[in-house]
VEXTOR-813503 format. One record per residue (C-alpha): residue in one letter; x, y, z. Coordinates in pm, whole numbers, plus 32768, in hexadecimal, padded with zeros to 4 digits. Layout:
REM residues N
<node type="A" x="X" y="Y" z="Z"/>
...
This chain:
REM residues 81
<node type="M" x="5A52" y="13C4" z="E405"/>
<node type="E" x="59D4" y="151C" z="E3F7"/>
<node type="I" x="59D2" y="1667" z="E4BE"/>
<node type="T" x="5907" y="17C1" z="E4C4"/>
<node type="L" x="59DA" y="18E5" z="E4C5"/>
<node type="T" x="5941" y="1A3B" z="E4F0"/>
<node type="C" x="5A39" y="1B59" z="E487"/>
<node type="Y" x="5A5D" y="1CA7" z="E543"/>
<node type="A" x="5AC0" y="1E23" z="E4E3"/>
<node type="V" x="5BA2" y="1E1A" z="E3CF"/>
<node type="L" x="5B8F" y="1C93" z="E389"/>
<node type="Q" x="5A2D" y="1CDB" z="E31A"/>
<node type="E" x="5A9A" y="1DA8" z="E1ED"/>
<node type="L" x="5BC1" y="1CC3" z="E199"/>
<node type="I" x="5B2C" y="1B68" z="E1DD"/>
<node type="S" x="5999" y="1B4F" z="E219"/>
<node type="E" x="589B" y="1C39" z="E2B4"/>
<node type="E" x="57CA" y="1B07" z="E2F2"/>
<node type="P" x="581E" y="19EA" z="E3CA"/>
<node type="F" x="58BD" y="18AC" z="E2EE"/>
<node type="L" x="58F4" y="1754" z="E2FE"/>
<node type="L" x="5A62" y="16DA" z="E2D1"/>
<node type="E" x="5AB8" y="155C" z="E2B0"/>
<node type="I" x="5C0A" y="14FE" z="E354"/>
<node type="P" x="5C9E" y="13CA" z="E399"/>
<node type="E" x="5C5A" y="130E" z="E4F5"/>
<node type="G" x="5D4B" y="138F" z="E5E9"/>
<node type="F" x="5D9C" y="14E4" z="E55B"/>
<node type="T" x="5E04" y="1602" z="E65B"/>
<node type="A" x="5D95" y="1756" z="E663"/>
<node type="K" x="5EFB" y="17D0" z="E5F0"/>
<node type="Q" x="5ED6" y="16DB" z="E4A5"/>
<node type="V" x="5D7C" y="1783" z="E46A"/>
<node type="I" x="5E37" y="18C5" z="E465"/>
<node type="E" x="5F3E" y="1853" z="E373"/>
<node type="L" x="5E15" y="17C1" z="E29A"/>
<node type="L" x="5D71" y="18F2" z="E29D"/>
<node type="S" x="5EBB" y="19CB" z="E23B"/>
<node type="K" x="5EEE" y="18EE" z="E10E"/>
<node type="N" x="5D7D" y="18ED" z="E09C"/>
<node type="Y" x="5D6B" y="1A5B" z="E0DB"/>
<node type="P" x="5EBE" y="1B17" z="E0A6"/>
<node type="L" x="5E36" y="1C77" z="E0B8"/>
<node type="A" x="5DE8" y="1C0E" z="E21B"/>
<node type="A" x="5F16" y="1B5A" z="E26F"/>
<node type="P" x="5FD9" y="1C9F" z="E31A"/>
<node type="I" x="5EB7" y="1CD2" z="E403"/>
<node type="L" x="5E75" y="1B42" z="E443"/>
<node type="K" x="5FE7" y="1B2B" z="E4D4"/>
<node type="S" x="5F4D" y="1BD2" z="E5FB"/>
<node type="T" x="5DF0" y="1B6A" z="E5E7"/>
<node type="R" x="5D6E" y="1A76" z="E71F"/>
<node type="L" x="5C61" y="198A" z="E713"/>
<node type="A" x="5B56" y="199A" z="E810"/>
<node type="H" x="5A4C" y="1888" z="E877"/>
<node type="Q" x="5920" y="18D8" z="E971"/>
<node type="D" x="59D2" y="1A1D" z="E9F8"/>
<node type="D" x="5B1A" y="1992" z="EA2E"/>
<node type="Y" x="5C5F" y="19B8" z="E95F"/>
<node type="V" x="5CD1" y="185D" z="E8D0"/>
<node type="D" x="5E3A" y="17FD" z="E91A"/>
<node type="K" x="5F0C" y="17E5" z="E7B1"/>
<node type="Q" x="5F54" y="166E" z="E7EF"/>
<node type="S" x="5DF8" y="1617" z="E85D"/>
<node type="V" x="5D38" y="1511" z="E776"/>
<node type="L" x="5BEA" y="1595" z="E6F3"/>
<node type="C" x="5AA9" y="14DF" z="E71C"/>
<node type="D" x="59EA" y="146D" z="E5F0"/>
<node type="G" x="5899" y="1537" z="E5D3"/>
<node type="A" x="590B" y="164F" z="E6BC"/>
<node type="E" x="58EA" y="17C3" z="E662"/>
<node type="Y" x="5A1D" y="18A4" z="E693"/>
<node type="C" x="5A75" y="1A08" z="E663"/>
<node type="L" x="5BA9" y="1AA2" z="E5BC"/>
<node type="I" x="5BF3" y="1BD5" z="E6B5"/>
<node type="P" x="5D0D" y="1CAF" z="E601"/>
<node type="P" x="5DC3" y="1D9F" z="E6C0"/>
<node type="V" x="5D1E" y="1EEA" z="E725"/>
<node type="S" x="5D96" y="203C" z="E775"/>
<node type="G" x="5CD3" y="2146" z="E826"/>
<node type="G" x="5D05" y="22BE" z="E85E"/>
């Protein structure tokens, strides 16, 4: 199955500035997607450890199974001043 991922903040620099398609096995969870991305983009791995997936303005639980054809956002931790 295929999902679309959009990266925000520093992940745009480390992974992709544009939304991209990611082929994943049926039944993959949000946690498994983060693990796959960490393996494929080792420079982003430290940030991905605390990154959340979001879908339609809501965070996705790490154990949630992702939906074929859906669009997800990678939201890294943010800090403000």
